[in-house]
C-alpha positions in Angstrom: 91.4 22.1 140.4 94.5 23.7 138.9 94.2 22.0 135.5 90.7 23.1 134.8 91.3 26.8 135.5 90.6 28.9 138.5 88.1 27.6 141.1 84.6 28.9 140.6 84.1 32.5 141.9 87.7 33.4 141.7 89.7 35.6 139.3 93.3 35.6 138.2 94.9 39.0 137.6 98.3 40.1 136.4 100.1 43.4 136.8 103.6 44.8 136.2 104.8 44.9 139.8 105.3 48.7 139.6 101.6 49.1 138.5 100.2 46.9 141.3 97.2 48.6 142.9 98.2 49.6 146.5 95.5 47.5 148.2 96.6 44.3 146.3 100.3 45.2 147.0 99.5 45.4 150.7 97.8 42.1 150.7 100.7 40.4 148.9 103.2 41.9 151.3 101.2 40.6 154.2 101.0 37.1 152.7 104.8 37.1 152.0 105.6 38.4 155.5 103.6 35.5 156.9 105.4 33.0 154.8 108.9 34.5 155.0 109.1 36.7 158.1 111.7 39.5 157.7 111.9 39.3 153.9 111.7 42.6 152.1 108.7 42.7 149.7 109.1 43.3 146.0 111.6 42.3 143.4 114.5 43.7 141.5 113.1 46.0 138.8 116.0 44.7 136.5 114.1 41.4 136.4 110.9 43.0 134.9 108.7 41.6 137.7 105.1 40.9 137.2 102.7 40.0 140.0 99.9 37.5 139.5 97.2 37.1 142.1 94.2 34.8 142.5 91.3 36.6 144.2 88.8 34.6 146.1 85.0 35.2 145.8 85.2 38.1 148.2 87.9 39.9 146.2 90.7 39.2 148.6 94.1 37.8 147.5 94.0 34.1 148.2 97.3 33.3 146.4 100.1 35.3 144.7 103.3 34.8 142.8 105.9 36.8 140.9 107.1 36.2 137.4 110.7 37.3 136.8 112.6 37.6 133.5 116.2 37.5 132.5 118.4 36.4 129.6 120.8 33.6 130.5 123.7 31.9 128.6 123.8 28.1 128.8 125.8 25.6 126.7 126.8 28.3 124.2 123.3 29.7 123.7 121.3 32.6 125.0 117.9 31.9 126.4 115.1 34.3 127.4 114.3 32.8 130.8 111.4 33.4 133.2 110.9 32.1 136.7 108.3 31.8 139.4 109.1 33.5 142.7 107.3 34.1 146.0 104.5 31.6 145.4 102.3 31.8 148.4 98.7 31.0 149.4 96.9 32.6 152.4 97.1 30.1 155.3 93.4 29.9 155.8 92.8 29.3 152.1 95.2 26.4 151.6 93.9 23.1 150.3 91.3 24.7 148.1 93.2 24.6 144.8 94.0 28.4 144.7 97.8 28.0 144.6 97.7 25.3 142.0 95.3 27.2 139.9 97.5 30.3 140.0 100.7 28.3 139.2 98.9 26.7 136.2 97.7 30.1 135.1 101.3 31.4 135.3 102.5 28.5 133.2 99.8 29.3 130.6 100.8 33.0 130.5 104.5 32.2 130.1 103.8 29.5 127.5 102.0 32.0 125.4 104.7 34.7 125.7 106.9 34.7 122.5 109.6 36.5 124.5 110.1 33.5 126.8 112.2 30.4 125.7 112.1 28.6 129.0 110.9 28.7 132.6 113.3 27.7 135.4 112.8 27.9 139.1 113.6 25.8 142.2 111.3 24.5 144.9 111.6 22.4 148.0 111.5 18.7 147.0 108.2 18.0 148.8 106.5 20.6 146.5 107.6 18.8 143.2 104.1 17.1 142.8 102.4 20.5 143.3 104.4 22.0 140.4 104.1 18.9 138.3 100.3 19.1 138.6 100.6 22.6 136.9 102.6 21.1 134.0 106.2 21.9 135.1 108.8 19.1 135.0 111.8 18.4 137.2 115.2 18.7 135.6 117.1 15.7 137.0 120.5 16.6 138.4 120.2 20.3 137.4 121.5 23.0 139.8 120.4 26.7 139.6 123.2 29.1 140.5 121.7 32.3 141.7 123.1 35.4 143.4 125.9 37.0 141.6 129.1 35.6 140.1 131.0 37.0 143.0 128.5 35.8 145.6 126.8 32.8 144.1 123.9 30.9 145.8 123.3 27.4 144.4 120.4 25.1 144.9 122.8 22.4 146.0 124.3 24.5 148.8 124.6 22.9 152.2 121.2 22.9 153.9 119.2 23.2 150.7 116.9 20.4 149.5 115.8 22.0 146.2 114.6 20.6 142.9 114.9 22.6 139.7 111.7 22.7 137.8 111.2 23.8 134.2 109.1 24.3 131.2 111.5 24.2 128.2 110.3 25.0 124.7 111.1 22.6 121.9 111.9 19.7 124.2 115.4 20.8 125.0 115.3 19.4 128.5 118.4 17.4 127.8 120.4 20.7 127.4 119.6 21.5 131.1 119.3 18.2 133.0 122.4 17.3 135.0 124.0 20.7 134.5 124.7 23.8 136.5 122.7 26.7 135.2 124.1 30.2 135.8 121.0 32.2 136.5 122.6 35.0 138.5 119.5 37.1 139.1 121.4 39.5 141.4 121.5 40.3 145.1 117.8 41.1 145.6 116.1 38.0 144.1 119.1 35.8 144.8 117.4 32.5 143.8 114.1 32.9 142.2 
């Protein structure tokens, strides 16, 4: 379902996180608490977070994600990077194409944004086909280094089984594959 747009009867909405209507913010917080118990809702304002939601036919949040933005330096060049974070689907709504449709919509939004050079994020390896279905590609051998330079968190840290996914403009995938990418989004969104 994700390639053909949102499932029938649904709607995809996007907001600056600070402008998220309280009822939607509460539903997103509940979804995130269910998926990541104990995590603090919301994102670092320095990353210009935007919330995207997919509403089901009844107007409830069926899936949500955050888009985060940051300039990064890599291989002597500055890139305007975006990433997906906190991708979640309501448990009782899984398997209906909501999450895939929302991720595909996020990719379309980011691809149309002239202020974004590339999209980078990591996911658990079993989720690679899910993100590939939305048009993202794996970066073989790439490692995202998050956190801060003083307290880094890398996708190849012990106990992690992460794959870096991307949508790179101009076919510059080779500039990122097999490299360590210094993302450093800070102490709040340690590894988007």
